[in-house]
N, C-alpha and C positions, 0 to 999 in steps of 0.2 A: 609444366602442365598448371593450368588454373585450378585453384581450390575454392570451394564455396561451403558456406554454412547456412543452416536454417535455424531461425530462432522462432519459437512457439510461444505465444503470449495469451494465456487464459484469463481473460478478464471477467467482469461482472455479468456482461450479457452476451459475450461473443469470444471467439478465439481468433487471434491473427496469426499468420504465418508469414515469415520474411526470409527470402533467400538473398544472401549477401556475398559479394566477392570478398574473400579474406585479405586480398592485397590491398584493397583501397576503400573498403566499405560501400562500394557501389551496390545499390539494391537493384537486383535483377527480376525479382518476381515477388508479389505480395498477394495476400487475401485476406478477407473478413468472413468468417461463418458464424451466423448467429445461433445461439442455442434454441431448440425449437420448444422446449418444455416450458410451462407455466407463462407468467406474463415477463416478456424480455428476458427469459431464461430463468426466472426467479419463482420458486414454489412458495406460496405464503399460506398463512392460516387466517381466515377472516375473523376468528375469535381472539387472536393474538397479534397484534401489529408488529410485536418484536421478532416474529419468527420470519426467517428467510433461508430457504434451501435450494438446493439444485440437483438435478437428476444425474448421477455419475454416467449413465448411458450417453448423455450428451457430450461429455468429455471424450469418451472412447470414439464416438462418431465423429467428433471435432478434430482429433488428431488426423484421420485419414483425409476428410474432406477438405480441411484447410491446407494440407500439404498438396493434395491433388491440384486444388485451385491455384495454388502459388506456382507450382510446376507449369501449370497451363498458362499462366500469366507470363512466366519466363520464356516462352517459346518466341523464337526470333531473336533473342538477345545474343549478339555476336560472341561465339566461342563458348556459351554455355551448355553444359551437358549434365543431366542429373546424375550421371556416373561420377562426376568430379565433386560431388558433395561428400565432405569428410567428416562432418560432425552435426549434431543437433543439440541445441540448448533449450531449456524449458523454464518459463517462469509462470507463476500463477498467483491468484489472490491468496491471502492468508489472514487469519487462520481459517482455512476451509477443509476440516477433517471430515472423514467418513468411516463407518464401521464395514469391516471386510470379513469374509470367511477364511478358512485355512489356506484356500487357493489363491487368496488375494482378490477375489471377486466381490463387488459391492453386494451387501446384503439387500439393497434396494432393488437389485435386478433379479432376486429370487422370488418364486412364486408366493411364498409365505409373507414376505414383506413389501411386495409391490405396491406402490401407492401410499405406503406409510411414510408420513413426513420425517419421523425421527430416524428412519433408516436411510435417508437421503444424505447427501453431502450438506454439512452445516455451514452455509456461506459466511464469510468474514462478517458481513453486516447483520447476521443474527445476534440479536442482543437479548434473547429470551432467558440466558443464563446469568443475568446480572447479579441476583442474589447469591448464586454459587461463587461467583468471582469475589464478591465482598466477603464471603465465608472463607475462601482460599486465603485471602489477605489476612483476615483475623486470626486464623489459625497459625499462619507463619509468624505473625507478629506475637501471639501469645507464647510460642515455643521459643522465640529468640532465634528463629531460623533465618538464614540469609537469602532464601529463595527470591524474595521480592526485591532485592537490592539490584539484581541485574535487569529487572524491568521497571525501574523508576519508583519503587515502592508499594505498587499495588497491582493486582491481577485484573485483567480485562474480561468483559463478557464476549469479547470477540475471540477469545483464544481457547486452545484445545481443553485443557483440564476442566475448566468451568462447563464447557459443552458436554464433554463425556460424563460429568457428574450430573447434569441436568437430564441427560439421556437415561442414566441408571435409575434416576427417580421417576421420571415420567413414563419411560417404556422399558421396564426391566426385561420383557422378552426380547427386544432388540439388543439391549446391552449385553444380555447373557449369552445370546447366540454369536455375538461378534467374537471371533478369534483375536482380532487386533484392530486397531485404527490407523489410518494413514492420511498424511496431509495430502492435499491436491498437487503439490509441487513434487511429491514423491510418487504419487499414483500414476502420473502422466509418464515418467520415465519407466516405471514397472510395466506399463502397457506397451511401450515402444520396444522394450527389450525382452519382454515375456518372463522377467525375473520374478513376478509375483511379490511375495512379502519378503523376499531376500534382497530387495533393492537397497542400495546405499541411500540413507536419509540425509537430506541436506540440512547444514547446520543453520542456515537462515531461519527456517521455521522452527527448528529444534530449539534453538537459542531464544529467539524473540517471542515465541508463542507457546512452547512446551516446557520452559524452564530448564532446558539442557545446559549444563556447564561442565566442561571437561575437568575444571578444577576439583569438582566433588564427585567426579566418576560418571557423568552422564546425566540421566533424568534424576527428578526427585526421589528420595528413598521410598521404598514400598511402605515402610512404618508411618512415614508422614502421610502418604496417601491414604492409607488405611484409616486414619483418624477421621477423614472425610467419609469414607465408605470402603469397607473391606474389599469390595470388588474393584475398586481403583487400585488397591495395592496389588491384587491379583493380576490385573491388567498390566501393570508395570512390567512383569516379567515376560509379557508377550509382546513387548514393542521393540526397543532397540537399545544398544549400549554405546553406540558410537555414531557420530554425525560428521559429515564431510563438507568441505567447501566446494563450491560450484565449478571450479576449474578442473575437478577430478573426473575420471571417467567411471561411469556406473554400469556400462556395458555396451553392446553393439545393437543396432536395430535388428529384431527378430527377423529370420530369413525369409519367412513367408510374407511378412509385412513389407520387407525391403523390395521383394520381387513384385509385389502388387503395386507398389508406388513406383517401380522403375529406378530405384536406388541401387547402389552398389552393395556388396554384401559385408563390407566392413565399416560401415558408417557408425562412428562413435557417438554415444549419448552421454552428455555431461549430467552431473548431479544437479537436480532442480532447485530453484531458488524462488524467493518472493518477488512478485512483479515490480514493486517499487525499488528493491536492491538492484535488480536486473536494469530498470530504467536508469538508475543512478550510474551504472557501469556504462551503459550506451550513451550517456550524456558526458562522460569523461571525468567521473568523480575520482578524486585523489586527495591527499593532504592539503588542507586549506580551502577546498571547494565544497560548498554544500549544494546539493541537488534537490530542487522542490518538483515533485511530480504533482501536477495540478490537473485533477479530473473531477469526478463526482466527489471524491474526498481528496485529501492532500496527504503526501508523505514526504518528510524531510530526512535526507540522508547524509552522513558524513562519515569519513574514516580518520582515524587518528592512530599514530604509531604507539604501539604499546611500550610501557616501561618494562625493562627486563625484570622478570621475577615478581612483578607487582600484580596484585589481585585486580579483577575487574573493578573500574571506578563506579561508584554509585552516583547517579545523576537523577535527583528526585523528579518525577513526573515524565520522564522519557520512556518510550516503548521498549527500550531495551539497549544494552551495550554488550556485544557479542563478538568474540574472536572470530575472525575469517568469514563473517557473515556477508560482507560486501566485497571486499577485496581481500584475497588470502594474504596473510601476514600483518593484517591491520585489525583494530577494533572497529566494528560497525556500529555507528550511532544511528538509531531510528527514532523519529518523533513524527506527529502528523496531526491532522484535524479531521474528525469524523464526517464532516460535510463541508463541501466548498461549492462545486458545481451544482450539487443536489439542492443547495439552498437557492440559488440563483433560478434553477429550473422549477422549483416548487413555487417561488413567487411569481414568475412569469405565467405558468400555467394555471395556477389556482387563484390567484389574486388580481389578475389583469385582464380578464375576460378575453375579448377577441383582439386585443392590441397586439401589434406586430412585435415579435421577439427582437428582431433586428432594430426596429425603430426605438424600442425601449432602451437598448444598450447605446444606440447612437445618442439619444437624448441624455442618458445618464453620463456619457462621456464629455458632454458640454458643460456639466455642472462644476463650478470651482469648488475646491475643498472648504469645508466649513459653511457654505452659503446655505445649506438646507436646514441647518440646525439639528440634524438628526444624527444618533449614535446607536449602533446595534451590537449585540452579542452573537457570535457565531457559533451557537451551541444547539442548533435545531435537531442535530443527531448526537447530542451530548458532547462532552469535551474529552477528547483523547489525550491531549497533552496541553498544559502541564498539570491540570487538576485531575486528569484520569477518572472522570466521573461520567458514566453513560446516562445518568439520571438528571443531568442539567438540561435546561431548554433554552430556546432563543428569547430575545428581548429587543424591543425597539423603544428608545427614548427620544422625546422631542417633537412628536408629531403635533401638527396644528391643523386647522380647518383649511389651510392652503397647501398642505403636504401633497406631493404629486407622485405617481408610480416611479417615474425616473429617479426621483430623489430618494425613495425607499430602496430601490434597486442599487443605487450607488452606495448607500449607507451599508447595505449588506455586503457589497465587494469590499469596501473599506474594513468592515468588521473582520473579514477573512484576513486581509492583509495585517490588521492589528494582531490577530491570533497568531500569525506567522511570526511576528516580531516578538511576541511573548516566548515563543519557542527558541529564536534566535538568541534572546538574551540569556534564557536559561542554559542553552549550550555554552555559550561564551563564559557564563558565570563559573562553569566547571571545567574550563580549560581548552575548549574546542575552538581553536582560532579559524575564523570565517574570513577569508580574503575575497572569495568570488561566489556568486550565487548563479546557478544555472537552472533555468526552468525547462521542464519538458512536459508531455502529456497534451490532452486535447484543449485545454484552456490556453496553454502556451501557444499552440498552433492557431488557434481561432481568435484570440483577443488580445491585441497589443495594448489596448486601453487598460486591461486588468494588470498586465505586467508593468505599465507605467505607474499605476497606483501603488503596486508592490514595491517599486523602486522608490518612489516618493515617501511611502510610509516607513520603510526600512532605512532609508538613507544610503542605499547601497546600489551599485550598478547591477543590473540583471541581464545575463545573456541567455540565450535560448539554444537548446540542443539542435544540431543540424538535421537530424532524423526526425520525421514526424512519427515515428514508431520506435522511440527510445528503448522501451521495455523489450519488444522483439529483437531489436538490434544488439541490447546487452546479452540476451540468451544466445544470439548468433555468435557474439564474442566468445562466450564460454564454449559454445559448440566448436568454434575454430580452434581454441586452445586444446580442448579434448581431442580433437581431430588431427592435432599435431601441426597446424598451419602456423601457429605462433607459440613461442616458448613460455609465454606468461600473459596474464590478463593486461597489465599496463603495455605490454608490447603491442598486443592486440588492439587495445584502445587507440594507440598512437597511429595505427594504420587504418582502423575502420570507423572511429567516432570523430566528432568535430562539432564546431559551434556555427551558428548563422552569423552574418556580418552585422546585423543590426543589434545594438546594444542600448538599453534603456537606462538612461542616466537620470538621477534625481534631480527634480525642479526645486531649488533652494527655497522659493516661496511656499510651495506646497508642503515640503518637508517641515517647515516651520509651524505651519497651521496644524499638520497632522501630529506633531509633538504635542501640542496642547490637547488635541482629541485623544491622543494615546493615554494621556494622564487620566482623562475621564474614563476610557476604556478599562484601565487598570483599576480604577475605583469600583467599576461595576463588576469587573472580573473577580476582585476580592470579596466584595460585599455578598455577591449571589453564589460564589463558588467555593468560599471558605467558611469555617464554622465561626469565625470571629463576628459576633454580633455588635461589636463597638463601632464599626466602620460607619462613618457618616456619609450620606450621599446628598445632603441638602444643597450643596453647592453646584452639583453636576448640571442640572437643567439651566441654572442661570449662567454657567459658563458656556453651555452651548448656544444660548441666546446672545451672549457678549461676542462669541466667535461668529456667529451668523451675521450680527450686525456689522462687525468690523470687516469681514471678508465681502460682504455685499457692497459696503461703501467703497471698498478698494477696487471694485471690478467696473 
């Protein structure tokens, strides 16, 4: 009998559902359901551009709507039956936590707090708690605590504890009414199974966003949290003491829900995980392979075999190193860039008038490296790694009266590739061997031009994931393991994942030019991103002009 799995991928503006044959990874049904609330699913505050929230009700509705649409899409596929679905996996954005009542219902759905922004889900891209994040880092450092070592040395405004502290200070009535808080990747399985607050929490979000570490017994001690706010220490006891990898079963689909969807009564639900981690699994991540998820932002994922008995390694500037967070049995390394596609989209929409998006990219693709004389920093939404500073901003150097929009666009794309190379160098500096880079996500699907620049800048071959829905596929892989179709995640990957035939090979001439541009990028990176005021930048503009003239004369 054939076996199938469903992968649910809750992104920033929509939820995707993917139905996959567990034997060979063939996709038999798919759907995309857009969140109806706010603007593109995001609830914002006109008085504070750092705020980004989402309506939990959109997630609940999205579970059913996306699965129904995917099942409808699968009709007519030979041999498929909804009764043959054995498991469901879930991935979501992170950290996207929300306050819940004792029954596991979002406070935002209650009459008292309906419409209150602070009672909604705090979307990953909400940076309103940057001051609280800095406070967390300072407290840990002042006490000589090791909490920040597992997240690269500093806490982020994107993560749970900073957001919870901000809520406690800005909306004490919301915070005080919340019985607990739950990450979105745990909330969706809780809704699927009907488990409420008793759901198994995923180690992905727990480790990378909530400072969970099994070595010290779980979450940070209540005594530490109480130094920030006594209410955080009290909340600690209403959260959880253990987190689980995503190949584990957290329950079965609730009976009434299963019947309404036409599923069997014993469909297993896997422990939830972060979307980028799931995308890495769907792209075949393993030792020696780094997966780059390229979309509105970027996330870089690797796994490394742990040394027996050794503590977690400290890699400054990375978003985290966590046991079992990507592949069970391995250390999961996570890094990334806070804006990639968002930067390109911002430039085209806001700086280029009525010019065609497609034509701008075509023209940018014709420009040879170095010929524009431009260099940018990719910090339009802050720097996630390796500086871990959300208060940094973008920069463009080298403009003249003849600079064109396609040249600026290309410089922004190159800046994203330089930022990626900074992360690669940091990972390798601390022992993460990178033999292969695999790209996935919207940009990997739509823009071979950007992947070629990434290959040329990094000097490495770039492959692309076979699936155009790698995150949902990764969740389906976890669902297949939870449902008993495969004995392990690597076994499921071998059967269900793969790569496209096209491989992007570095052009040696371009790589040589980018080597000199990268030296300029590093100078800007360190001068504007680090506290050292002695760094000289006087040579950078002249180097850009020298490169411009050399490369133009060679073409």
